[in-house]
C-alpha positions as CSV (number, residue, x, y, z in Angstrom):
1,M,2.2,15.4,-26.3
2,Q,4.5,17.7,-28.4
3,R,3.5,20.7,-26.1
4,N,4.3,18.6,-23.0
5,M,7.6,17.6,-24.6
6,R,8.6,21.2,-25.3
7,I,7.7,22.2,-21.7
8,A,9.7,19.4,-20.3
9,L,12.7,20.2,-22.5
10,I,12.7,23.9,-21.4
11,A,12.4,22.9,-17.8
12,A,15.1,20.3,-18.0
13,A,17.5,22.8,-19.7
14,A,17.0,25.2,-16.8
15,L,17.3,22.8,-14.0
16,V,20.2,20.7,-15.5
17,G,21.9,24.0,-15.9
18,A,21.2,25.0,-12.3
19,A,23.1,21.9,-11.2
20,G,26.3,23.7,-12.2
21,L,25.7,26.6,-9.9
22,T,28.5,27.1,-7.3
23,P,29.4,30.4,-5.5
24,D,33.1,29.5,-5.4
25,P,34.6,27.4,-8.3
26,A,37.9,27.1,-6.4
27,H,36.1,24.9,-3.9
28,A,34.1,22.9,-6.4
29,E,36.0,19.7,-5.6
30,Q,34.8,20.0,-2.0
31,R,31.2,20.1,-3.0
32,Y,28.7,17.5,-4.1
33,Y,25.3,17.7,-5.8
34,D,22.4,16.7,-3.6
35,H,19.5,15.4,-5.8
36,A,17.0,15.5,-3.0
37,S,17.3,19.3,-2.7
38,N,18.5,19.9,-6.3
39,S,21.4,22.0,-4.9
40,W,25.1,21.9,-4.2
41,R,26.2,21.0,-0.7
42,D,29.5,21.4,1.2
43,A,31.1,18.0,1.4
44,S,32.9,19.0,4.6
45,A,29.8,20.2,6.4
46,A,28.4,16.7,7.1
47,P,30.8,14.1,5.8
48,S,29.3,11.3,7.9
49,R,25.8,12.0,6.6
50,R,27.0,12.1,3.0
51,M,28.9,8.8,3.4
52,S,25.8,7.2,5.0
53,Q,23.6,8.3,2.0
54,S,26.1,7.2,-0.6
55,M,26.1,3.7,1.0
56,R,22.3,3.4,0.8
57,K,21.0,1.1,-1.9
58,P,17.6,1.1,-3.7
59,A,14.8,-1.2,-2.7
60,R,15.3,-4.8,-3.8
61,Q,12.9,-4.7,-6.7
62,F,15.1,-2.0,-8.4
63,M,18.2,-4.2,-8.5
64,R,19.3,-5.5,-11.8
65,T,17.7,-8.8,-12.9
66,S,16.8,-10.9,-15.9
67,V,13.2,-11.1,-16.8
68,S,10.9,-12.7,-19.4
69,I,9.3,-10.1,-21.7
70,D,6.7,-10.0,-24.5
71,T,7.6,-7.3,-27.0
72,N,7.9,-6.8,-30.7
73,E,10.9,-4.5,-30.3
74,A,14.3,-5.6,-31.7
75,P,17.1,-6.9,-29.5
76,G,19.2,-4.0,-28.1
77,T,16.2,-1.7,-27.8
78,I,15.9,0.2,-24.5
79,I,12.4,0.6,-23.0
80,V,12.0,3.0,-20.0
81,D,8.8,2.7,-18.0
82,S,8.7,5.9,-16.0
83,Q,5.6,4.9,-14.0
84,R,7.1,1.6,-12.8
85,K,10.7,3.0,-12.5
86,F,12.2,0.3,-14.7
87,L,14.5,0.3,-17.7
88,Y,14.5,-2.8,-19.9
89,H,17.3,-3.7,-22.3
90,V,15.7,-6.1,-24.8
91,E,18.0,-9.2,-25.2
92,G,15.9,-11.2,-27.6
93,R,14.3,-14.6,-27.4
94,G,11.7,-13.3,-24.9
95,R,14.3,-12.0,-22.4
96,A,15.4,-8.6,-21.1
97,T,17.6,-7.2,-18.5
98,R,15.6,-5.0,-16.1
99,Y,17.2,-2.1,-14.2
100,G,15.8,0.2,-11.6
101,V,15.8,3.9,-12.5
102,G,15.1,7.3,-11.1
103,V,12.9,9.5,-13.3
104,G,11.5,13.1,-13.5
105,R,9.7,14.6,-10.6
106,E,6.2,16.0,-10.9
107,G,6.0,18.3,-13.9
108,F,9.1,16.8,-15.6
109,G,7.9,13.5,-16.9
110,W,7.7,12.9,-20.6
111,S,7.2,10.2,-23.2
112,G,8.3,9.4,-26.7
113,D,10.8,7.7,-29.0
114,M,14.5,8.7,-29.0
115,K,17.8,7.4,-30.2
116,V,21.2,7.3,-28.6
117,G,23.0,10.1,-30.3
118,R,26.3,9.8,-28.5
119,K,27.7,8.3,-25.3
120,A,30.5,9.2,-22.8
121,E,32.1,7.7,-19.8
122,W,32.5,10.0,-16.7
123,P,31.1,12.8,-18.7
124,G,31.7,16.5,-18.0
125,W,29.1,19.2,-18.3
126,T,29.3,22.5,-20.1
127,P,26.6,25.1,-19.3
128,P,25.3,27.3,-22.2
129,K,26.9,30.7,-22.6
130,E,23.6,32.4,-22.2
131,M,23.1,30.8,-18.8
132,I,26.6,31.8,-17.7
133,A,26.0,35.4,-18.6
134,R,22.5,35.5,-17.0
135,E,23.7,34.1,-13.7
136,K,26.8,36.3,-13.7
137,A,24.4,39.3,-14.0
138,A,22.6,38.0,-10.9
139,G,25.8,37.7,-8.9
140,R,26.2,34.0,-9.2
141,I,29.2,32.2,-10.8
142,I,28.8,29.1,-12.9
143,P,32.0,27.3,-13.8
144,P,32.4,27.1,-17.6
145,Y,33.0,23.4,-17.4
146,M,32.5,20.8,-14.7
147,E,34.9,17.8,-15.0
148,G,33.5,14.3,-14.9
149,G,34.1,12.4,-11.7
150,P,32.5,11.1,-8.5
151,N,31.0,14.5,-7.6
152,N,29.5,15.1,-11.0
153,P,25.7,14.4,-11.0
154,L,25.9,12.6,-14.3
155,G,27.8,9.7,-12.7
156,A,30.0,7.1,-14.4
157,A,28.5,7.2,-17.9
158,A,25.8,8.9,-20.0
159,L,23.8,8.0,-23.1
160,Y,22.7,11.2,-24.8
161,L,19.2,11.0,-26.2
162,Y,18.5,12.5,-29.6
163,R,15.3,13.2,-31.5
164,N,15.2,13.9,-35.2
165,G,19.0,14.2,-35.1
166,R,19.1,16.8,-32.4
167,D,20.1,16.6,-28.8
168,S,16.9,16.4,-26.6
169,I,18.8,17.5,-23.5
170,F,17.7,14.3,-21.8
171,R,20.2,11.6,-20.9
172,I,20.3,8.1,-19.4
173,H,23.1,8.6,-16.9
174,G,24.6,7.4,-13.6
175,T,24.4,9.0,-10.2
176,N,26.5,9.5,-7.1
177,Q,23.4,9.0,-5.0
178,P,22.1,5.5,-5.6
179,W,19.4,5.9,-3.0
180,T,17.4,8.1,-5.4
181,I,16.8,5.1,-7.7
182,G,13.1,4.2,-7.8
183,Q,12.1,7.8,-7.1
184,N,10.8,10.8,-9.0
185,M,13.6,13.3,-8.3
186,S,15.3,14.2,-11.6
187,S,14.7,17.1,-14.1
188,G,13.6,14.7,-16.8
189,C,16.7,12.5,-17.2
190,I,16.8,8.8,-16.6
191,R,19.0,8.0,-13.6
192,M,20.7,4.7,-13.0
193,M,23.2,3.3,-10.4
194,N,26.7,3.7,-11.7
195,E,27.4,0.0,-12.0
196,D,24.1,-0.4,-14.0
197,V,24.7,2.4,-16.4
198,Q,28.2,1.1,-17.0
199,A,26.8,-2.3,-17.9
200,L,24.2,-0.7,-20.2
201,Y,26.8,1.6,-21.7
202,A,29.0,-1.4,-22.7
203,K,26.3,-3.1,-24.8
204,T,24.6,0.0,-26.2
205,G,25.7,1.7,-29.4
206,T,24.9,5.0,-31.0
207,G,21.7,4.8,-33.0
208,T,20.0,2.5,-30.4
209,K,16.3,3.0,-30.2
210,V,15.0,4.3,-26.8
211,I,11.3,4.2,-25.9
212,V,10.1,6.2,-22.9
213,I,6.7,5.4,-21.4
214,G,5.4,8.5,-19.5
215,P,4.4,8.7,-15.8
216,D,0.8,7.8,-16.7
217,G,1.8,4.5,-18.2
218,R,-0.2,5.2,-21.3
219,G,0.6,2.9,-24.2
220,R,2.6,0.4,-22.2
221,D,0.6,-2.7,-23.4
222,R,1.4,-1.8,-27.0
223,I,5.1,-1.8,-26.2
224,Y,5.8,-4.6,-23.8
225,R,4.5,-6.9,-21.1
226,E,6.7,-8.3,-18.4
227,A,6.0,-12.0,-17.9
228,G,8.1,-12.6,-14.7
229,L,11.6,-13.6,-13.9
230,A,13.6,-15.4,-16.6
231,A,13.8,-19.2,-16.6
232,S,15.7,-20.7,-13.7
233,G,18.4,-22.1,-16.0
234,Q,20.1,-18.8,-16.2
235,N,23.5,-18.1,-14.7
236,I,22.6,-16.3,-11.4
237,L,26.0,-14.6,-11.2
238,E,25.6,-13.3,-14.7
239,T,22.1,-12.1,-13.9
240,L,23.2,-10.1,-10.8
241,F,26.6,-8.8,-11.9
242,G,27.0,-9.2,-15.7
243,G,23.7,-8.2,-17.2
C-alpha cells in the first residue's frame, strides 16, 4: 500500500500542477478548468455549453442526506468511501451526514488515514518552482499563483490532508463543475459540491481524522456500515440544507 501511495502522490503532484497551465496569464480570468478533459478551456468559446454544464447536478443518491451508521469512529471523523463515492461526517449516536464526492480516476485511487492539517476558503494555488522552470523550458507559462475564485478548480473551500505531519498533496475540496460528483475524474483529491464542502468546512477543525477507503472497497466492513436513512423524526430542512 505504501508503494501505491507514493505512486499516487507523485502522479497527483504532476497533474494538480498541470491544472495551472495556461498559455496566456493575462487572459486567465477568461478561462476555466474542465475536469472532464483535465485542461483549461476558453470561457468565451462556448459560454452556453459551459453554463449548461455548471447547472447540472449529480444523481440524486449523491445529494447530501442524514443516514444511520454503525462505526466505532469518534464524532467528527470523516470517512471517504472511494468505491461508493460517498463521504461520511460522523455525527455520533449512530448518525452521519453523507455527501456525494468525486474521486481519483483509474490509477489515481488510494487509501489510508490522514488528518486535516489546515483549511482554507476559496483557496488559491501556488505551483512548485521546479514545475514553473520545467514548463518554461518547454515553452509553456505557468502563473506563479492562481487566485481563488469561481474559476479555480479547488472551488469554495479546501481541507488539506496531512500524513505524519506533512502535506500529502491530497485535498478535500469544492468544484466549479458539480456534474463530476459521483465520478472517477480527479487526480486523487476528493471533490465535493461547493455548498457541501462549505458545510463540511464549517464543522471540521484541524486535526480531524480522515479515513479513505480505496477504490476496491477493502476494509470497509471494519470501518463502517451504513444502516439506511436516519430516523424519520429528523428535521428534513436541516438534513437537506444544514447538514
